[in-house]
C-alpha positions in Angstrom: 36.7 -15.6 -33.7 36.6 -19.4 -33.6 33.6 -19.4 -31.3 31.7 -17.2 -33.7 32.7 -19.5 -36.6 31.5 -22.6 -34.7 28.2 -20.9 -34.1 27.9 -20.0 -37.8 28.7 -23.7 -38.7 25.9 -24.9 -36.3 23.5 -22.3 -37.7 24.1 -23.4 -41.3 23.6 -27.0 -40.4 20.4 -26.2 -38.5 19.0 -24.1 -41.4 20.1 -26.1 -44.5 20.6 -29.7 -43.3 23.4 -31.8 -44.8 26.2 -29.7 -46.4 29.5 -30.8 -48.0 32.8 -29.5 -46.5 33.8 -27.5 -49.6 30.6 -25.5 -49.4 31.0 -24.9 -45.7 34.6 -23.8 -46.3 33.5 -21.2 -48.8 30.8 -19.9 -46.5 33.0 -19.7 -43.5 36.1 -18.4 -45.4 38.4 -21.2 -44.1 40.0 -24.4 -45.5 38.2 -27.8 -45.7 40.7 -29.1 -43.1 39.5 -26.3 -40.7 35.9 -27.3 -41.3 36.6 -30.8 -40.2 38.4 -29.5 -37.1 35.4 -27.4 -36.3 33.1 -30.4 -36.7 35.3 -32.3 -34.2 35.1 -29.4 -31.8 31.3 -29.3 -32.0 31.1 -33.0 -31.5 33.4 -32.8 -28.5 31.2 -30.2 -26.9 28.1 -32.5 -27.2 26.6 -31.4 -30.5 25.5 -34.5 -32.4 27.2 -33.6 -35.7 28.7 -36.2 -38.0 30.3 -36.6 -41.5 29.5 -39.2 -44.1 31.6 -40.1 -47.1 30.8 -40.9 -50.7 28.0 -39.7 -53.0 25.3 -37.8 -51.2 27.5 -37.6 -48.1 28.4 -34.5 -46.2 28.2 -33.0 -42.8 24.9 -33.0 -40.9 23.3 -33.1 -37.5 21.4 -36.0 -36.1 17.7 -35.8 -37.2 15.5 -34.0 -34.7 18.4 -32.0 -33.1 17.5 -28.4 -32.2 19.3 -25.7 -30.3 17.8 -25.7 -26.8 16.4 -22.2 -26.6 15.0 -23.1 -23.2 18.5 -22.7 -21.7 17.9 -19.0 -22.0 14.9 -17.1 -20.7 13.0 -14.6 -22.8 14.7 -11.8 -20.9 18.2 -13.3 -21.5 17.6 -13.7 -25.2 16.6 -10.0 -25.4 19.6 -9.0 -23.4 21.9 -10.9 -25.8 20.3 -9.2 -28.8 20.5 -5.8 -27.2 24.2 -6.3 -26.4 24.9 -7.3 -30.0 23.0 -4.3 -31.2 25.3 -2.1 -29.0 28.3 -3.6 -30.7 27.3 -2.4 -34.1 29.5 0.7 -33.9 32.6 -1.2 -33.0 32.0 -4.3 -35.1 30.0 -4.0 -38.3 30.0 -7.8 -38.6 27.6 -8.1 -35.7 24.6 -7.4 -38.0 24.8 -11.0 -39.4 25.1 -12.5 -35.9 22.1 -10.4 -34.7 20.0 -11.8 -37.6 21.2 -15.4 -37.0 20.4 -15.3 -33.3 17.1 -13.6 -34.0 16.1 -16.5 -36.2 17.3 -19.1 -33.7 15.4 -17.4 -30.9 12.4 -17.2 -33.2 12.6 -13.4 -33.1 12.8 -12.5 -36.8 12.4 -8.8 -36.0 15.6 -8.5 -34.1 16.0 -4.8 -35.0 13.6 -3.7 -32.3 16.3 -1.3 -31.0 19.3 0.4 -32.6 22.3 1.7 -30.6 24.6 4.1 -32.4 27.3 5.9 -30.4 28.7 7.7 -33.5 28.5 11.5 -33.7 25.9 13.2 -35.9 27.3 13.5 -39.4 30.4 11.4 -38.5 29.2 7.8 -38.8 31.6 6.8 -41.5 34.6 8.3 -39.8 33.7 6.9 -36.4 33.0 3.4 -37.7 36.4 3.3 -39.5 38.2 4.6 -36.4 36.6 2.1 -34.1 37.4 -0.7 -36.5 41.1 0.4 -36.5 41.2 0.6 -32.7 39.3 -2.7 -32.2 41.7 -4.6 -34.6 44.7 -3.2 -32.7 43.3 -4.2 -29.3 42.3 -7.7 -30.4 45.6 -8.2 -32.3 47.7 -6.7 -29.5 49.5 -4.5 -31.9 51.3 -1.3 -30.9 49.4 1.7 -32.2 50.6 5.1 -33.3 47.9 7.7 -32.7 47.9 11.4 -33.6 46.2 13.0 -30.6 44.9 16.5 -30.0 45.4 17.4 -26.3 43.3 19.8 -24.2 45.7 22.6 -25.2 44.9 22.1 -28.9 48.4 20.9 -29.8 48.5 17.6 -31.7 51.3 15.0 -31.3 52.0 11.4 -32.1 51.9 8.8 -29.3 53.0 5.2 -29.4 50.6 3.2 -27.2 49.7 -0.4 -26.3 45.9 -0.3 -26.6 43.8 -2.7 -24.5 40.3 -1.4 -23.9 37.6 0.8 -25.4 35.5 2.6 -22.8 32.2 4.5 -23.1 31.8 6.9 -20.2 29.8 10.0 -19.7 28.7 10.3 -23.4 32.2 9.9 -24.7 34.4 7.0 -26.0 37.9 6.6 -24.6 40.8 4.4 -25.5 42.6 3.0 -22.5 46.2 2.3 -23.2 49.7 2.1 -21.9 51.6 5.1 -23.3 55.2 4.2 -24.1 56.3 7.8 -23.9 54.8 8.5 -20.4 55.6 4.9 -19.3 52.2 4.8 -17.6 48.4 4.3 -18.2 46.6 6.9 -20.1 43.0 7.6 -21.4 42.7 9.1 -24.9 39.4 10.6 -26.0 38.5 8.8 -29.2 37.1 11.9 -30.9 40.5 13.6 -30.4 42.4 10.8 -32.2 42.8 12.3 -35.7 44.9 9.5 -37.2 45.9 6.0 -36.1 48.4 3.5 -37.6 48.9 0.0 -36.3 52.5 -1.3 -36.3 53.7 -4.8 -37.0 55.1 -4.9 -33.4 52.9 -6.8 -31.0 52.8 -7.1 -27.2 51.7 -9.7 -24.7 50.9 -7.5 -21.7 47.7 -8.3 -19.8 47.4 -4.9 -18.1 45.8 -6.6 -15.0 47.0 -3.7 -12.8 45.1 -1.0 -14.8 43.5 1.4 -12.4 39.6 1.4 -12.3 38.2 4.4 -14.2 36.1 5.5 -11.2 39.4 6.5 -9.4 40.8 8.4 -12.4 43.9 7.8 -14.4 47.4 9.0 -14.1 47.9 12.3 -15.9 44.3 13.4 -15.5 43.4 16.8 -14.3 42.3 17.1 -10.7 38.6 17.7 -10.1 37.3 20.7 -8.3 34.1 21.1 -6.4 31.8 23.6 -8.1 28.5 25.3 -7.4 26.7 26.5 -10.5 23.5 28.5 -10.6 21.5 28.3 -13.9 18.6 30.4 -15.0 15.3 28.6 -15.8 16.0 29.3 -19.6 18.8 26.8 -19.4 16.8 24.0 -17.7 16.6 21.8 -20.8 20.4 21.6 -21.0 20.9 21.3 -17.2 18.7 18.2 -17.0 20.4 16.8 -20.2 24.0 17.3 -19.0 23.9 16.8 -15.2 22.7 14.0 -13.0 19.3 14.7 -11.3 20.8 14.2 -7.8 23.1 17.2 -8.4 20.3 19.6 -9.3 18.3 21.6 -6.7 15.4 23.6 -8.0 15.2 27.0 -6.3 12.1 29.0 -5.4 12.6 31.4 -8.3 12.9 28.5 -10.8 16.6 28.7 -11.1 18.7 25.5 -10.8 21.6 25.0 -8.4 24.1 22.3 -9.4 26.7 21.0 -7.1 29.3 18.9 -8.9 33.0 18.2 -9.5 34.7 19.4 -12.7 38.2 19.7 -14.1 39.7 23.1 -14.5 40.8 23.0 -18.1 40.5 25.3 -21.1 37.8 23.2 -22.7 35.7 23.3 -19.6 35.8 27.1 -19.4 34.6 27.1 -23.0 31.8 24.7 -22.0 30.6 27.0 -19.2 30.7 30.0 -21.5 28.3 28.2 -23.8 25.6 28.9 -21.2 26.1 32.6 -21.7 24.2 34.9 -19.3 22.1 31.9 -18.0 25.0 30.8 -15.7 26.4 32.2 -12.5 29.4 30.5 -11.0 29.2 30.5 -7.2 32.2 28.3 -6.5 35.1 28.3 -7.1 35.1 32.1 -7.2 38.3 32.3 -9.3 36.4 30.6 -12.2 34.4 33.8 -12.5 37.6 35.7 -13.4 38.5 33.1 -16.0 35.1 33.2 -17.5 35.1 37.0 -17.6 38.5 37.2 -19.2 37.6 34.7 -21.9 34.2 36.4 -22.6 36.0 39.7 -23.0 38.4 38.1 -25.5 35.4 36.8 -27.5 33.8 40.2 -27.4 37.0 41.9 -28.6 37.4 39.4 -31.4 34.0 40.0 -32.8 34.4 43.8 -32.6 37.3 43.7 -35.0 
């Protein structure tokens, strides 16, 4: 937070010239004393900033000082702006920073790309939820979440949150679950409520397992061979990696992948209807047939 404020202070001085401490305090939302501390921090880092007393005095930079944009290549500047654009869902305050950096890099049209990970029709809810989770992570506050598991049952969990992860089209909260006394991944879209407690924690979670190797409590993956009719091609290429797909002579698509055997995944496979044939594992065909029959019986009544 302080680094961002120091940048804002530098930006104001570059844009407006000499400014008095009370004005800067109002703009930055801090005390006058904090403004002078920030001025000292900038000066210590090599920025030629100084304060003058009396009428007409204030805080300013040495004449001719400019931020050395040459320290960053054109590509690096674009990468910074792109990264900040990507943060817009999890930090609504990044808009102002994007505009300021755009001006400093002489890129007034910094909105050349927009990254929005929120679900269609759920932007307001998703932005609020991400803000709550972000604040709990940054503030290291124990979090109560009401979570809907794969079975559909919802329960409250007390967790120590430490990372937001975007993986395979979904956001997850990586946390230490106090009930399980172990690491857990919680799908953010299944968190229906969240409440931060006053209790804080100091854990660094340096031993958290890499996501590539799974997390304790996750369902084991099974090798699967799925054959899709040509009519489902648009979804197959959207939802599976190209390396997994083998186009057959008749236009059908053979997909070899690994997937969890959970209730939600059977429902996912059923969404392909008659355009899917499960080759392996064979027992999944039985699960699909049983669930399809239940659906048919339901709509007959």
